[in-house]
C-alpha positions, 0 to 999 in steps of 0.5 A: 616046579622049574622057572626061569626069569629072563630080565636086563631087555631095554631100549639101547642104540645100534653099537651098544651093549646090554646084558640079559640074565636068566635067573632059575629056580626049582631045578638042579640048575647046574645040570642043564644045558642052557640057552638064550633064542630071539623071536622077531616080529612076524619071524621064527624062534631061533637059536642065538647061544648055548653053554654046556653044564660046566660052562666050558663049552659055548656055541653061537649062532653065526648072526651073533658071533662074535658079538654075543658072550654066553656064561653061566654061576652055578652058584647063582643059578643063573646064566648071562648074556652079554651082547656087544655092538648091537644092531636093530635086527637084534631086535627080538624078543630074547628067551632063555630056556633049559634042557635037562637031557644027558648029551643035550648040547650036541643038539642043543635046539629049541625042540629039545628045550624043556624049560622056557622063560617068558622072555625079555624085550630088546628093541634096538634103535638106528 
């Protein structure tokens, strides 16, 4: 059974930074495309960032490009999201997700995620 556990959320002031982690157990982490999504109150879950199984390719939502960095450590079965220059509109529950399908990076989206974490809340105050 694959389990994903996010950590690192919390309150932060606008302009500040926060780092999220997602530890994966029970599966073959190094073969999964991993990503982060977020869901603000009253809104749909949206894509934030994704990283290929090797870590060699990354992509971001326009809203976070240049501010957030996704990375992974296959030796530790963990994916990270470094969030800088945070804005109040970044406030959301952040979820990590894993896609085990071959070619999953190209079409990475919430509908293709096989494994989800329970989320961690990030609150950015102005």
